[in-house]
Every structure is written in structure tokens, then in C-alpha cells.
N, C-alpha and C positions, 0 to 999 in steps of 0.2 A: 354570368353577370349576376351580381347580388342586388337585391332590392335596397332602395335607399333607407328604408326603415331598419333593415337588418344591419346595415353599415352604421347607422347612428347608434344602435344598441351596442354594437361592437366597439365603437369609439368611446361611448360612455364607460364601458367595462375596461377599455384600454387605459383611459385616464384615471380610473380607480385602481389600476394595477391588478385587475382580475382576469386578464386574458391569458390564453395559452399561446405557445409559440405558433401553432397552426392558425389560430385566429389572427395573430399579428401578421402572419404571412398572407392571409386572405386580405387583410387591410392594405398591406403593401401592394399586393397585386391589383386591388381595386383602384388605388390611387395612381398607380403607374400606367394603367391601361385606359382609363376612361377620363372623360371630362367630368368635372364635378360641379355642383352648384356653387355659387359665389360664397355662400356661408362656410363651405368646407375647404376653401382655398388654403387657409393657414394649415389645416390638417394635411392637405396634399403636400404642401411644402415641407412639413415636418417629416412625412414618410419618405419623400423623395430624398431628403437630406440624409436620412438614416440609411437608405438603400445605397447611396453613392459613396458613403464612408463607412463601410462595415468594420469599424475599429472596436476591438474588444477592450473594454474598460477594466483596468486592473483595480481590484478592491484590496486596499491595504489590510494586512493581517490585524492591525490594531484598530480597525474602523469601529468595531463593536464597542470597545472600551472607550474610544473617543466620544461616541454617541452617548453612551451612558454617563460619561463625565459631564457632557454638555447638559443632559437632562438634569443631573444632580445640581449643577450650578443654577439652572432655572428654578428648580424646586427650592433651593436655599434662598434665592432672591424673593420668591413668593412668601416664604415663611418669616420674613424679617420681623423681628420684634422690636418694640420701642424700649430702649434702654435709657435710664436716667444716668447722666454722667455725674461723676464725683464733683465736678465744678458746680453744677446746678444744685446738688444736695448741700454743698458747703454754703452757697448763697442763701438757701432756705434756712439753714441752721443759724447763720449770722443774723438774718432778719428776725427770727424768733428770739434770739438772744438779746437783740436791741429792744424788742417789745417788752420782754420780761424785765430788763434793766430799767426801762422807763417806768414801768408799773411799780417796781419795788422802790425806786429812789424818789419818785415824785408823787405817786398816788398813795403810798403806804402811810404817810404821816398825816393825812387828812383825818379829822375826827370821825367822819361818817364813812370812811373807806372800809374796804373789806378786811384789811389786815390790822385795823386799829384795835388797840387793846381795850378801849373804852366800850366797844359794842359787844365784845365777847364776855359772857358771864357764865359762870358755872351754875347749872340749874339743878344739879343733884348733889346732895350732901354725902350720900353713901356711894362709894365707887361700884358696889355690886348692883345697885339699882341702875346706875348709868350703863353698866355692862349689859344687864338684861334688856334695857331699852335699845341699845345698839344691836343686840342679837335679834330682837323683834323687827327692827327696822331693816336690817340686812336680809332677814328671812322674807319680809314683805317684798323688797326689791328683787330678790332672787326669784320669788314666785311670779312676779309680774314679768320679769325678763324671760322666764321659761314659757310663760303663756304666750308671749310675743314671738318666741322662736318656734313654737309648735307648728305654725303655718309654714315654716321653712323645711319641714321634713320632706315635703314633696320635691323641693328643689334638691335636696340631698339625694333622693332617688334618681332624679334626672342626671345629676352629676355622676353617680355610680354607673348609669347606663352609658353616658358619653365616654367615661373612662374605659368601659368595656369595648367601645367601638373604635378606640384608637388603633388597634392592630389593623383595621381596614385600610389605613394609610399605607401599610406595607403591602397589602394586596393590590392597591391601586398602583404602587410603584412596580410591582411584579407584572401587572397587566401592561404597563407601558413597555417594559422590557420584552415581554412576549410579542407585543405588536411589532416592535423593532426587529426581533428575530424573524418573524413571519415576513416582513418586508425584505430582510436580507436573504431569506430563502427564495423569495420571488425573483430577486436580482440574480441569485445563483442559477435559477431555472432559465432565465433569459440568457445568461452567459453561456450555458451549455447548449 
């Protein structure tokens, strides 16, 4: 007669799939011979039903591939990406086209408008002076832009690191397959 604490430990291991055949036989023997506490009555019913119908369960040859396909389907559902449809892009383009058209046809002809010719005046007589001034301005803008993006170098380092970690998803997928194979091996041990 086994102690109740040992039986509980064996039951926990049984439900985790970690028991050996001998331990399972000890559990069957315990539940078939003794009266059990009320909390263990469902376990007793389970073991008695297993004892009365010793039917070998056939494992299909393609079970492993079916399990892996089911896991792949779940993985694909988890990785869903948001895609912008062509229909929504065409609506956005049409809206922009309407706004540009309204601006060009209605606001262009106002004397103080952005495109009116009366506000635009040439400030340089010599084209080379204008060219040099544009070069200085663009160099100034470029310098300010580069100063602003210097802070983002750390983000680039993080992106490189994350890119290097992407192969870990393959390792995770491999771990899932290994766990499935271990469970299949346990089922094979029980069947024998």
C-alpha cells in the first residue's frame, strides 16, 4: 500500500506525461484495490476505465506531419501583417488629387497666394550669385539634417542587433518540433 503523498506525486507526474510504465501500473493497482479520498474519485474512474478497456491506440504514420502543419498554421495566424489594399490607396490618391486641383484652380489666382507671380521677384541679378547662395543654403540644411540624425545612430545599432536575432525564430520553431517529438516518443513508450 502506497502512501497518499506518493500517489499524489505520481498523479502529478502522470498528468505531466513523465511517468514510466511501472509507475502507471502502480497507480492502476492503487486505484483498483483501495478506496480513495473523494478528491481522487475522478482519477480512480480514469484508471478503472483504462484498465477495463486495454485498447491499443493506433498512431497514424502521418501524425507528425499533421501536427507540424497545424503548428505552422497557428504561427502564420500569429504573424499576420496589416496590408493596405489597392482600393484604399486609390481612395487616398483621389483625395490628394482633389485637394491639389482645388488649390491650383481656386487659390492660385489670388494676388497674395503662394503661386501668384506678383509676389515672386528675382533678388539676384547675376545667376552665379544666386547659384552660390543656393549652395550655401542647401549645405546649411544638410548640416542641420545630419546633426538631427546623429542621435539616431543608436537606433541603427539596435536595428542591426534585432536583425541578427531573427534566426532565433527558427530555433524557437525547432524547439516546438523537438517537444512534439519527445511527446510522440513518450506515447511510443506507453504503447510498447
